[in-house]
VEXDREN-2710 file (C-alpha; in Angstrom, 1 decimal):
% VEXDREN-2710
k/r/px/py/pz
1/UNK/0.0/0.0/0.0
2/UNK/1.3/3.5/-1.0
3/UNK/0.7/5.0/2.5
4/UNK/2.6/2.2/4.3
5/UNK/5.6/2.7/2.0
6/UNK/5.4/6.4/2.6
7/UNK/5.3/6.0/6.4
8/UNK/8.2/3.6/6.4
9/UNK/10.3/6.1/4.4
10/UNK/9.4/9.1/6.4
11/UNK/8.8/7.9/10.0
12/UNK/12.4/8.9/11.1
13/UNK/12.1/12.3/9.6
14/UNK/8.6/12.8/10.9
15/UNK/9.7/11.7/14.4
16/UNK/12.5/14.2/14.4
17/UNK/10.3/16.9/12.9
18/UNK/7.7/16.2/15.6
19/UNK/10.2/16.6/18.3
20/UNK/11.1/20.0/16.8
21/UNK/7.6/21.5/16.9
22/UNK/8.4/23.4/20.0
23/UNK/12.1/23.7/19.4
24/UNK/14.0/26.0/17.0
25/UNK/15.5/24.5/13.8
26/UNK/18.7/22.8/14.6
27/UNK/21.3/20.9/12.6
28/UNK/19.4/17.7/13.4
29/UNK/16.7/18.8/10.9
30/UNK/19.2/18.9/8.2
31/UNK/20.5/15.4/9.1
32/UNK/16.9/14.0/8.9
33/UNK/16.2/15.6/5.6
34/UNK/13.2/17.5/7.1
35/UNK/13.1/21.2/7.1
36/UNK/10.9/23.2/9.5
37/UNK/8.9/25.7/7.5
38/UNK/7.2/27.2/10.5
39/UNK/5.6/26.6/13.9
40/UNK/1.9/27.5/14.3
41/UNK/0.6/27.0/17.9
42/UNK/0.4/23.2/18.3
43/UNK/1.4/22.4/14.7
44/UNK/4.5/22.6/12.5
45/UNK/4.9/22.7/8.8
46/UNK/7.7/20.7/7.2
47/UNK/9.2/19.7/3.9
48/UNK/11.4/16.8/3.0
49/UNK/12.7/14.9/0.0
50/UNK/12.6/11.2/-0.8
51/UNK/14.2/9.8/-3.9
52/UNK/14.3/13.3/-5.3
53/UNK/10.5/13.9/-4.8
54/UNK/9.4/16.7/-2.5
55/UNK/7.0/16.0/0.4
56/UNK/5.4/18.6/2.6
57/UNK/3.3/18.1/5.7
58/UNK/1.6/19.7/8.6
59/UNK/2.4/17.7/11.8
60/UNK/1.4/17.6/15.5
61/UNK/1.8/15.4/18.5
62/UNK/-1.0/14.5/20.9
63/UNK/-1.6/16.8/23.9
64/UNK/-2.9/13.9/25.9
65/UNK/-2.6/10.1/25.7
66/UNK/-5.2/8.1/27.6
67/UNK/-5.0/6.0/29.6
68/UNK/-1.8/7.7/30.9
69/UNK/-0.4/4.6/32.5
70/UNK/0.2/2.8/29.2
71/UNK/3.7/2.9/27.8
72/UNK/4.1/3.7/24.1
73/UNK/6.3/5.4/21.6
74/UNK/5.7/8.9/20.3
75/UNK/2.6/9.6/18.3
76/UNK/2.2/11.9/15.3
77/UNK/-0.7/13.2/13.2
78/UNK/0.2/14.6/9.9
79/UNK/-1.4/15.8/6.7
80/UNK/0.9/15.5/3.7
81/UNK/1.3/16.7/0.1
82/UNK/3.3/14.7/-2.5
83/UNK/3.1/16.7/-5.7
84/UNK/5.0/14.1/-7.8
85/UNK/2.2/11.5/-6.9
86/UNK/-0.6/14.0/-7.1
87/UNK/-1.4/13.5/-3.4
88/UNK/-3.0/16.3/-1.4
89/UNK/-4.4/16.4/2.1
90/UNK/-3.4/12.8/3.0
91/UNK/-4.2/12.3/6.7
92/UNK/-2.1/9.7/8.5
93/UNK/-1.2/8.9/12.1
94/UNK/1.8/7.2/13.6
95/UNK/0.6/5.7/16.9
96/UNK/3.9/4.7/18.5
97/UNK/2.6/1.2/19.3
98/UNK/1.1/-1.8/17.3
99/UNK/-2.6/-1.4/16.7
100/UNK/-5.3/-4.0/16.3
101/UNK/-6.1/-4.4/12.6
102/UNK/-9.4/-6.1/13.4
103/UNK/-11.1/-3.2/15.1
104/UNK/-11.8/0.1/13.3
105/UNK/-10.3/3.3/14.9
106/UNK/-12.5/6.4/15.3
107/UNK/-11.5/10.0/14.7
108/UNK/-13.9/12.4/16.5
109/UNK/-13.5/16.1/15.6
110/UNK/-15.8/18.1/17.9
111/UNK/-18.5/15.5/17.6
112/UNK/-18.1/14.6/13.9
113/UNK/-16.9/11.0/13.7
114/UNK/-14.8/9.3/11.0
115/UNK/-14.0/5.7/10.7
116/UNK/-10.3/4.9/10.5
117/UNK/-8.3/1.8/9.8
118/UNK/-5.0/0.7/11.1
119/UNK/-2.0/-1.5/10.2
120/UNK/1.0/-1.9/12.3
121/UNK/1.6/1.4/14.1
122/UNK/-0.2/3.4/11.3
123/UNK/-3.8/4.8/11.1
124/UNK/-5.6/6.5/8.2
125/UNK/-9.1/7.2/7.0
126/UNK/-11.1/4.1/6.0
127/UNK/-12.8/5.7/3.0
128/UNK/-10.4/7.9/1.0
129/UNK/-13.5/9.8/-0.3
130/UNK/-13.9/11.1/3.3
131/UNK/-10.4/12.5/3.5
132/UNK/-11.5/16.0/2.3
133/UNK/-14.3/16.1/4.9
134/UNK/-11.8/15.1/7.6
135/UNK/-9.4/17.9/6.7
136/UNK/-12.4/20.3/6.6
137/UNK/-13.3/19.1/10.1
138/UNK/-9.8/19.8/11.2
139/UNK/-9.9/23.3/9.7
140/UNK/-13.2/24.1/11.5
141/UNK/-12.5/22.2/14.7
142/UNK/-10.7/22.7/18.0
143/UNK/-9.9/19.1/19.0
144/UNK/-9.4/15.6/17.6
145/UNK/-9.9/12.6/19.7
146/UNK/-8.5/9.5/18.1
147/UNK/-9.7/6.2/19.6
148/UNK/-7.6/3.2/18.7
149/UNK/-7.4/-0.4/20.0
150/UNK/-3.8/-1.6/20.6
151/UNK/-2.6/-4.9/19.4
152/UNK/-2.8/-6.0/23.0
153/UNK/-6.5/-5.0/23.2
154/UNK/-6.1/-1.8/25.2
155/UNK/-8.5/1.0/24.3
156/UNK/-6.5/4.2/23.8
157/UNK/-7.4/7.8/23.0
158/UNK/-5.0/10.4/21.7
159/UNK/-6.2/14.0/22.0
160/UNK/-4.8/16.5/19.5
161/UNK/-5.2/20.2/19.6
162/UNK/-6.2/21.7/16.2
163/UNK/-4.9/25.2/17.2
164/UNK/-2.5/26.2/14.4
165/UNK/-3.6/23.5/12.0
166/UNK/-5.0/26.0/9.4
167/UNK/-1.8/28.0/9.2
168/UNK/0.5/24.9/9.2
169/UNK/-1.6/23.3/6.4
170/UNK/-1.5/26.4/4.4
171/UNK/2.2/26.7/4.7
172/UNK/2.8/23.0/3.8
173/UNK/0.5/23.4/0.8
174/UNK/2.3/26.5/-0.4
175/UNK/5.7/24.8/-0.2
176/UNK/4.5/21.9/-2.3
177/UNK/2.5/23.9/-4.9
END
């Protein structure tokens, strides 16, 4: 699947970029191939290159991870643009733990629900035709609650702030126009 290949290629750069959301650009961003384009409240806009193709994305980390006592790796929500593949507004999440592939995940943006699917540590929209509606919900919303069942059967919820999403998305889109 195209998204899975994309995530495998960019997870190290995304992880480093996510860590830099609240930190000024450092030489580490150059080492990862990710360039911070700007920080906008709880979101950052980035660009990177893979095999000579430019990729841009808006990225954030969860504000809260419930239940708090569960140990897991870092999580990231991003919306990407890959002009060479004619991909725009692709929503994906790296959970930081193996997910159950037999239970649908649910994205809830201020009461509007979207069905998500997972594979490995990755989550994305179940019906690609709903991707535009999901991005529109992010643009209008204030909070995303992502409910995912872990591979061990734990019910988890990651809460993302959508403060700054509009500006970060605009900047990533401009960079990959």
